[in-house]
N, C-alpha and C positions, 0 to 999 in steps of 0.2 A: 320320581320314586317308582320302583317296580311294583307290579301287583303282588309279588311274594312278600316284599317288604311291608306293603300296606296291610296285608293279611296278618303278618306277624305282629305288627304294632297294634292292630285292632284286637286280636286275641289277647295280647299282653295286657291291653287296657281293660278288657272285660274280665280277665281273670285276676286282676290286681287285688281284688278283695280276698282272694284265697290267701294272701299274705297278711291278713289282719293280725293285729297284735296278739301275741300268745296269751293264754289265760294266766291270771295271777297265780302265784305259787300255791295259794291256799285253795284255789278252786278245785272242785272234784273233777276227775277224769271219768267221762261217761263212755261206756262201751256201746257202740251202735251197730256193730257187725251182726247181721242176721236178726236184728231186733225189729219186731213187728210194730206197725202203727199203734195197734191196741196196747202193746207193752210200753211204748214210749209214753202214751197217755197215763198208763197206770203208774209208771215211775214218777211222773210229775205230780200226780194225785197224791202219791204216798210221800212226797217230799224227798225222794231219792235223787232227783235231778230237777233242774230248772230248764225252761225253754232255751235260755241263753246257753246253758251248758250243753244241751243236746244239739243246738244249732252250731255251736263252736266245734263240737265233735264231728259233725258232718262236714263242715268247712275244712277242718284239718284232714279228714280222710280224703276229700276231693283233692286238696293240695298235694297230698302224699302219693296219690295213685292215678289221678286222671291225666296229668301232664308229666308225671314221673312214675317210677315203678312200672306197673304193667302198661301204663300210658294208654288208657282206654279212650280218651278224647270224647267222652260222653257228655260233658258239660261245656256248653259254649260260654256261659257267663254265670258267675255267682252274683247274687244281689248285694250291692254295697250297703243296703239298708236292712239286711236280714237280721243282724244282731239287735238293731234298734227295734225292729218289730217284735223280736222275741222278748226284749226287755220290757216293752209296753205290755205284752200279754202276761208276763210274769207279775207285773204290778197289778193287773186285773185279777189274777188268781189270788194274790195276797189280799186283795180287797173283797174277795168272796164272789167275784163274777166269773163264772166258768161258762163259756159259750157252747160247749159240747165236746164231743169226742175228738175234734180236731184242734182244740184250744192249745196253742203253742207248738203244734207238730209241724216240722219243716216238710214242705212239699216242693217237688221240682215240676216245672212247666215246659212243655215242648216249645221250641223257639219258632213256631209259627202262630203262637197264641200271645196276644198282647197283654202286658202287665203295665200298671201305672208307675212302676219302679224305674230307676235310672238305668234301664237296659234296653238295647235295641231289640226289635223283633225282626229277624233277618230271613227266616225261612232257609237259612244256610247260604244265602246269596249275598255277594258283595254289593249288589245293586240296592240292597236294603240295609247296608251297614249303618246308615244314619236314620233308620226308622225308629226313632225314640218318640213314641206317640204320647206317653204319659197318660194313657187311658187303659183301664182294665177291661178285658173281654168280660162279659157278664159271668162266664163260668169261673173266671179268676176272682171277680168281685164277690161271688157267692162263697168261694172257699175262704177268702179273706174275712168276710163277715162271720164265717163259722170259726174263725180263730186260727186258720192255718198261717204259718210263716212261709212266705214266698222265698224259697231258698236260692233259686236260680233258674236258668233256662238250659234245656238239653239240646244237644246236637241232633241232627236229623238228616235223612236223605234230602239233598237240596231240592227245594220246591216240592217236597213231599213225594219225590220219585216220579214226577210227571213230565220231566224235561226230555228224556231220551229213552228209547227202547233198549239201549245198550248200557244203561246206568249201572253203577256199582252201588248197591244199597249201603246206606250208612255214611256215604261221603258227601261232604259239602265244602264249598270253597272257603267258607268262614271257619268251620270247625275241624276240617280234615276227616280222616276215616275213623269211625267208631269201631272199636275192637270188641269181640265177644269175650266176656270174662271166663268162659269155659274152655276156649281154645282161641288164642289171640290171633291166629292166622285165618279165622273163620268169620263169616258175616254176623253182624248183630241184627240183620234184616232191617227192613224199613217200612214206612219211613220214620216211625218212632223209635229209631235205633238207639238214640241217646237215652231216651226214657227207659228202654229195656235194659241196656247195659248198666246204667246208673243205679237202678233199683236192685238189679242182680248183685251189684258190687256194694250194696249198702251205702250209697251216697245219699240216700233218703229212704224212708220207709215206703213211700209211694210217689207216683208221678202221674201227670196227665199226658196222654198221647192224643193223636187224632188218627182217624181212619177214613179212607174213601173206599178202599178194597184191600184189606189185609194189613193195614199199617199199624193197628193195635195188636191184632191176634198173632201176626207173624213174629214181630220182635218179642212179644210176651212168650210165645211157645219156644222160640229158639234161645231165649235167655233164661229159661226155667222159671217163668213167672205166671201169675194169673192175670189175665187181661180181659176186659169187657168192651166189646163193640156194641153200644146200646142201639135200641130202636131209634130211627130217625124221628126227631120231634121231641125228644126228652131233654137234650142238652143244647143250649144256644151255640150258634156258630158265629155270632156277631164279633167283629174284631179278631177273627181267625183268618189267616191268609188262606184263601179258598182254592179248591179245585172244582168242586161240584156241589151245588146246593141240593141236588137230589140224593147224594150219597155221603157227604162229609159229616162227621160227628166227632167231637172229643170223646175220649173214653179213659177210665181209670186203669192203672197198672200197679200191681203190688206183688208181694210174695205169698199172699194168702187170699182166699176167697173172702174171708171176713173183712180184711183190710180194704179190698176192692169195694165191698158193699158199703162200708163206712164212708169211703171217699165219694162213691157214686151218689149216695144219699144227698150230699150237699152240692152236687153238680147239676142236679135236675131242677129246672125252673122254667116257667113261661117267660118269654122275652118278646115284648111288643115289636122289637126290630127284626125278629126272626119268626115270621108267621107260622112256620112249621111247628113251633113249640107251643102254640096256643092252648093245647089241651094238657100240657105237662103238669103233673101233680107230684109234689115231693112226698116221699114216704121213707120210713125207716127200713131199709132193705136188710140190715144186719139183724134186726130183732127177730125175724122169722126163721133164721137159719137153724136147721136141725139135722142131727146125724141120722135121723130116721126118715128124711124126706124122700128117699128112694123106695121105701117099703111100699110095695103094691103099685108103684108107678110103672106104666108101660113106656118103654124106651125104644124108639126106632133106631136101628143100627145100620149105618151106611158103611160098607166096606169098599174103599176105593180099589179100582183095578191097579195091578202092577206094584203092590206094596212089596218091599223087600222082605226077606224072611225074618230079619231082625225086627223090622217095624211091625210086621204081622204078629209076631210073638208078643211084642210089647202091647199092641192093641188088644190081643186076646187076653192078656193078663189084666188089662184095664176092664174089659168086659166081665171077667170073672169077679172083679171087685164089685162092679155094679150089681151083678147077679147075687153075690153074697150079701149085699146091702138090701136085698129084697126086690130089686127091679125085675120087671118082666120084659125080657129082650125079644124084639121082633125084627128080623132082618128085612131090609127094604132094598130095592134097586134104585139106583140113581137115574132119573130121567136125563135125556140129552137134548135140552132145548136148542133148536136149530138157530145158529147165528147169534146167540146171546152175547158172546164175547165181542163180536164186531159191533153189535148194537150198543153195548156198554161203552166201547171206545169212542163211538160217535158222540154219545151223550157227554162223556168226560171232556173231550176236546172242545165241543161247542160251549159247554158251561164254563170251562176254564177261561176262554177268551172273555166271555161276558162277565163272569164273577170276578176274575182277577182285575180286569179293567176298572170295575166298580170299586174294588178294594183300594187299588193304587191311587185312585182319585182322592181318597181320604187321608193319604199319608202326608207327613210334614213336608214343607217346601224343600228341605234338604235332600229328599228323595227325588232324583231327577228323572228316573225311568218310571213313567206314570201310565204306561199302557203296555200290553203284551208286545206290540211291535217295538217299542222302545227298549224293553227288556232283551229282545232278540238282538237289537243293535248293540246294546251294552255288552252282551256276552261275546259278540263278535269282536268288539274293540278290546275286551279283556280276555281274549281266548286263552292266553297263557295260564292265567289263574283260574278262570271259570270253566274252561273246557280242555283240561289237560288229558282227560281219560275218555270222555264221551261227549257227544255233540248235543244238539237241541232240536232234533227232528220232530218231536211231538209238539214243542212250542210252535215250530214253523207250520205244521199241519193245522194246529189249533187257530193260528192267525188267519187261516184261509176259510174258516167256517163262516156260516152265513147268519148266525144269530139264533135267538130262541124262538123266533117265528118261523124258522125254516121247517117245511113239512118233513124233510128227511130226519131232522133231529126229533121232532115231535113223535114221529112214528117209531123211531129207535127207542125213545124213552118209554112210550106206552107198551111197546112189544117186550122190551127187556124186563120191565117191571112186572108185567103179567106173567111172563115165563118163569121168572125167579120166584114170585109169590106162589104160583100154582105148583111149582116143583116142590118147595118145602111143605106147603100145606097138603099137597097130595101124598107125600111120604108119611107125614104125621097121621093123616086121615086113614091111609091104608093099614097102618099099624095100630090105629086107635090110641096113638101115643101123644103125650104132652111135650116130649122133648126128643130131639134127634142127636145122636152122637156119631162122631167120626174123627179120625186123626186130624189135627189142625194143620201141621206141616211135618215133614221129616226133619232130620237134623240139619244143622247149619252147613251151608256150602262154603267153599273157600272164597275169600275176598280177592277179586281178580281185576286189577286195573287195566289189563290187556284186553280181555274179552267181556268184561262186565259180569253180571249175574248169570250163573249157570245152574239152573234148577229145573228139574222135570218131575219132581215128586208130588205127593198129594197136597191139596190145599182146600181148606174148608171155607174160604172167605167169599168167593164170588157170589153165590146165591143169596146169602143173608145181606151182603153189602148192597146188591142191587135192589133187593126186596125191602131193605130198611128194617130187617129183623135183627134181634139180638144174637150175638155169638160170643160165648164165654169160653176161653181156653184155660185149662187147668193142667199143671204138670202131670205127666204119666210116666216119668222116669227118664233114663238115659239110654240111648242107642249108640254104641261105639263111643261112649264118653260124651255124647252131645244130648242136650235136653230135647224132648219132644212133648207135645201137648195133646190133650183130648178136648175136642170142641163139644159144647152143649149149645144147641140151636133150638129156638122156639119161634112161634109166630109173633107178630108185632105186639109189643107191650108185655112180652113174656119174661121180663128181667127177673122177677121174683122166682119164676120157675127154674130158669137156668142157674141162678145163684144158689137156690136151694139144692138142686140136683148136684151141682158142682161141689158144693160144700160137703154134702154127704159122701160123695166120692173121695174128695180130698182127705177127709178125716179118717177114712178107712185105708186109702192107698198109701198115704204118707210118702209120696213118690218124689217130692222135690229134694234135690241134692245141691248143696252150696257150691259155688264156683271155686276153682283152684288156680285160675290164671295161668294155665299151662300154655306153653308155646304152640303145641299141637294137641289135637284130640287124643285122649287116652284110649287107643284102639286095642290095647293088649299086645301080646308078643307076636312076632312074625316079621316085623319090618327089617330086622337085622339078619334075617335068614338063619341058617344053621351055623 
């Protein structure tokens, strides 16, 4: 059997649940397009919909649009037990047991996070096509306890974009290429590309992504969403396919700040198996959201060099909204830490080998590639399907690293952590500010299987990713028809601060625009000439 045939059979099997029996004739049809998580819960509370009806509506929408219609390829697998879970939660509701704001709400999970359902956790790789662990990552278990319906798994940049320097974001051998709902020829960014595109397309009200450096905030920004990369140590990484224990974290993605805050509340928990989370304390992040949060707040403003005129104008408009909400804006200059990018790369490669080998050792016997070296060999043997567009040079460099005791690695981690922390803390301190704002990313670049990702614009992700600080992106409108985001960054543990500031901005700006599934970006007149 060819690799292409195997992939098609695998995808067909995983998506078979999308062809679930249609609803009985008397069942209500529930509209879920652009419906918030909060509104879904309100509909169920008011008896206007059941969890089964909402879940079926999302499954029908995925079936109609993800492998047909605009063909977003954002969902790798739908959960064959999703309707059964919804039915059980409806029974609980009828019995008077309501677990909270997630009760009966369908949520999508990135496919590098394990769930106990009958779905593989593949990280997008055919090497993990049989990785059906039947165990919940603690972050999934927490959402399940809170009453969420695990709707399915989302596509991603294979191996969370750590295989090659020439990768095409949003592509995996298992799921194919995720398309951006705003312009189908453009990237959905990565690595949480499927989570971003799926929530933008209303395949769920919210999803869980993961970030090492940019993988929540980039696809959120580029798909017109709110996304939170939390402080390291708040959300467990156990049973999540790893890159780096220093920088990895799951994060919530949704279409509003309130929905992100609601989902995030139930993701935070201490996990004995993840020592970094020892001090994690759950709190209600949505309760404190206020439209007046920016009044009197000092905000450090970082203006990246080389912004296009359109991006600069959009950023200025966002700053005007902040000022109109009562924020005191203070311009700051970005420090330029010497060698921080190279140091981060050393950390990621070294921890990739150590952490991935440890993870693979826990996978079921059906997974035959159980070390990074064996993954490299698998990719070579399956080059036609695994490496049709880019290679695995980062994997090969990581395989040569010398372990966590290597002095070069230890120095790189200590240096990059200090530089990133001092940079953010220094900008906040110089402005006397609680929060720092800057553009998250510019608009989506073209998906290019020939040359890979081609992007040289602004990015807010590096410093908070290395420092382990929170980074919240909130839509600030369209530039040439493509969504762009505004980042709110604070020091470690500042989630309430960034969510509060982001919410106050969002409620005034009203900058999010729903996708139209255009073949190309709506850039206006001029392409046809005179």
